[in-house]
C-alpha positions in Angstrom: -0.1 -0.2 -0.3 1.2 3.6 -0.7 2.0 5.8 2.1 -0.7 8.4 3.2 0.0 11.3 4.6 -1.6 14.1 6.4 -1.0 17.5 4.4 0.0 19.7 7.3 3.7 20.4 9.2 5.6 22.2 6.4 4.8 24.3 4.0 2.3 25.7 -2.1 0.7 23.4 -3.3 1.9 20.0 -5.2 1.8 20.6 -9.4 3.1 18.1 -11.4 3.3 17.2 -14.7 2.1 14.0 -15.7 5.2 13.1 -17.2 7.0 14.1 -13.9 5.9 11.8 -12.0 7.0 10.1 -8.5 8.6 6.9 -7.9 7.5 6.5 -4.8 8.6 3.3 -3.1 5.2 1.5 -1.1 5.1 1.7 2.8 3.9 -1.3 4.6 0.6 0.3 6.9 -0.8 -2.2 9.8 -4.5 -1.4 9.1 -6.5 0.6 6.9 -7.2 3.2 9.5 -2.9 4.3 11.0 -1.1 6.5 8.5 2.4 5.2 7.7 4.7 7.8 7.2 6.1 9.7 4.1 8.9 9.1 2.4 9.3 10.2 -1.5 11.4 11.6 -4.0 11.5 15.4 -5.2 9.7 16.9 -8.8 10.2 20.2 -10.2 7.0 22.1 -10.1 5.9 22.5 -13.7 2.2 23.7 -13.2 -0.8 25.8 -11.7 0.5 29.3 -10.6 1.1 31.8 -7.7 -2.1 33.8 -6.6 -1.9 36.9 -4.6 -3.7 37.2 -1.1 -5.7 40.9 -2.7 -7.8 38.2 -5.1 -8.4 35.8 -2.3 -8.1 38.3 0.9 -9.8 35.2 3.3 -6.7 32.6 2.6 -4.4 32.7 5.7 -1.8 30.8 7.1 -1.1 29.3 10.5 2.5 29.2 12.0 4.1 28.0 15.4 6.0 30.3 17.8 8.8 30.2 16.4 7.4 31.4 13.0 7.4 28.6 11.0 4.5 27.6 8.9 2.4 24.5 9.4 -1.2 24.7 8.0 -3.7 26.8 6.4 -6.7 28.0 6.7 -9.6 30.5 5.8 -11.1 33.6 7.4 -15.5 33.1 8.3 -15.9 35.6 10.0 -13.5 38.8 11.3 -12.4 37.0 13.9 -12.8 33.6 12.9 -10.7 31.0 11.1 -12.2 27.5 9.9 -8.9 24.9 9.9 -8.2 21.0 9.7 -9.2 19.6 13.1 -5.7 17.6 12.4 -3.9 20.8 12.5 -4.5 22.3 15.9 -6.3 19.6 17.6 -2.5 18.8 19.8 -2.1 22.8 19.9 -2.7 25.0 22.8 -4.0 28.7 21.5 -1.3 31.0 22.5 0.6 28.3 20.0 -0.8 29.7 17.5 -0.6 32.5 15.2 -2.9 33.3 12.1 -1.6 35.4 9.2 -3.2 37.3 6.8 -2.6 39.5 4.1 0.7 38.3 3.5 1.1 36.8 0.2 4.8 36.3 0.3 5.9 35.0 3.6 9.5 36.4 3.3 7.6 40.0 3.7 5.9 41.5 7.1 2.9 42.7 4.9 -0.4 41.8 6.4 -1.6 40.5 10.1 -0.5 38.5 12.6 -3.0 37.9 14.7 -3.1 35.8 17.9 -5.7 33.2 19.0 -7.9 32.8 22.1 -10.0 29.7 21.8 -9.7 26.6 19.7 -12.6 24.6 18.1 -12.1 21.0 17.7 -15.4 19.2 16.0 -16.0 17.1 18.9 -16.1 13.6 16.4 -12.8 14.5 15.0 -10.8 11.6 16.5 -8.2 11.2 13.2 -8.4 12.3 9.5 -9.5 8.9 8.1 -12.7 8.5 10.1 -14.0 12.6 8.9 -15.2 15.6 11.3 -11.3 17.1 10.1 -12.5 20.7 11.1 -11.7 23.0 13.4 -12.5 26.8 14.8 -10.0 29.1 15.6 -11.1 32.4 17.5 -8.8 35.0 17.3 -7.8 37.8 19.5 -8.4 40.5 17.5 -10.8 40.9 14.3 -9.3 40.5 10.6 -10.3 43.8 8.2 -10.3 41.6 5.7 -12.9 39.6 3.6 -15.0 36.0 4.9 -15.7 33.4 3.0 -19.2 32.2 3.0 -20.0 28.3 3.8 -21.3 26.0 1.5 -24.1 24.3 3.0 -26.8 21.5 2.1 -28.6 23.2 -0.4 -25.0 23.6 -2.6 -25.3 20.2 -3.6 -24.5 21.5 -7.6 -21.1 22.5 -6.1 -20.3 19.0 -5.5 -21.0 17.5 -8.4 -18.3 15.2 -10.0 -16.6 17.7 -12.5 -17.1 20.9 -10.7 -13.9 23.1 -11.1 -13.1 24.1 -8.0 -9.8 26.1 -6.5 -7.0 24.7 -3.9 -4.6 27.4 -2.5 -2.2 26.8 0.2 1.8 27.9 0.8 2.5 23.9 1.1 5.0 21.7 0.1 6.4 22.1 -4.4 6.7 18.5 -4.3 6.1 15.3 -2.4 8.4 15.4 1.3 9.5 18.6 -0.4 10.4 22.0 1.0 7.8 25.0 1.5 6.9 27.6 -0.9 7.4 31.2 -0.2 4.2 32.6 -2.1 0.8 31.4 -2.0 -0.2 29.4 -5.0 -3.5 27.8 -6.2 -4.6 25.5 -8.9 -8.1 23.8 -10.1 -9.2 20.2 -9.8 -12.0 18.6 -10.6 -14.5 17.0 -7.9 -14.9 13.6 -8.2 -17.9 11.4 -7.3 -18.2 9.4 -3.8 -18.5 6.4 -5.2 -15.0 6.7 -7.3 -13.6 7.9 -4.5 -14.9 4.9 -2.0 -13.1 2.9 -5.0 -10.0 3.9 -4.5 -9.5 4.5 -0.6 -12.0 2.1 0.6 -12.7 2.5 4.0 -10.8 5.6 5.1 -13.0 7.6 2.5 -16.0 8.5 4.4 -18.5 10.0 1.8 -21.1 12.8 3.6 -18.1 13.6 5.5 -15.5 13.9 2.6 -15.1 15.2 -0.6 -12.3 14.2 -3.6 -11.6 16.4 -6.1 -8.1 15.6 -8.0 -7.3 14.6 -11.9 -7.4 10.5 -12.8 -3.4 11.6 -14.0 -2.7 13.0 -11.6 -0.1 16.1 -11.2 -2.6 18.6 -9.4 -3.0 18.9 -5.8 -2.6 20.2 -1.9 0.3 18.7 -0.4 2.1 18.3 3.2 1.6 22.1 4.6 -1.6 23.1 2.9 -3.5 21.2 5.6 -6.8 23.2 6.6 -7.0 25.3 3.5 -9.7 26.2 1.0 -11.2 24.4 -1.3 -13.3 26.9 -3.1 -15.9 26.8 -5.8 -19.0 29.0 -6.8 -17.3 31.5 -4.1 -18.0 29.6 -1.1 -15.6 27.3 1.0 -16.6 23.8 -0.1 -13.6 21.8 2.0 -10.6 21.9 4.0 -7.8 20.3 2.5 -7.8 17.0 4.8 -5.6 13.8 3.7 -3.8 11.9 0.6 -2.0 9.1 -0.6 1.7 11.0 -1.6 0.6 14.3 -3.1 0.1 14.4 -6.7 -0.2 10.8 -7.8 -2.3 9.0 -10.2 -5.0 7.8 -9.2 -5.1 9.3 -5.7 -7.0 12.3 -5.8 -7.1 14.7 -2.4 -9.3 14.4 0.2 -10.8 17.6 1.9 -13.1 18.0 5.0 -16.7 18.3 3.0 -18.3 22.0 4.8 -21.8 21.4 4.0 -22.1 18.5 6.2 -20.4 20.6 8.9 -21.6 23.9 7.9 -24.3 24.2 11.0 -21.8 23.1 13.7 -18.7 25.4 12.4 -21.7 28.4 12.0 -22.6 28.0 15.3 -19.0 29.1 16.9 -18.8 31.6 14.7 -21.2 34.0 16.7 
């Protein structure tokens, strides 16, 4: 079985051409419910494109007390950020900062906000069981636009083939280093049945949604966890997990925001 990895703890989107697909050794896993460590070679970035925070003012990234970026997030209210549960489940509020309005991590642009509270979905245990979503309450409100959440009425946004945009500052290759700048890529939503056929019991329909190309080459990667998957100007997914990054036949898996919209909204007031 190929390695499964959470897409946090390292910082752009992995955009790799099919002709440069990674050849990664398979890793043994004791059971379907337990992730294995990631081991992989690097590949060049030959697709996707840089993005500007000015065009996506609600996208943010999370840093630790040393200033190291480890996950992404989305502003859902002036003092609230939606991210992945696995990004913050083992964190204390005073150990996280949210960076908003900064396209290039090497600059001092934008705002750095402290966190006063962390809500992790009560059903979250690990990304492979669903409910991989969290809400951060900021110490100070951000003067930036919020992104609306998808809801149960937004079925059309989850139809197979819907073009969605994933954004982040994550690894530029599987197992590789981070991007200094925000990047974005377009990926098609995949049918639940197709994703279930790929990931078996680790894919939970209704709790997760998959997006990616059959031939691979475009995906989120480590460090993109918690970041947004956007369609119809709404947050439809939160970067959660995958087998490697951008491998053929291994789409990215996202928390299905519409399924948790009511619980998330309860944290936004």
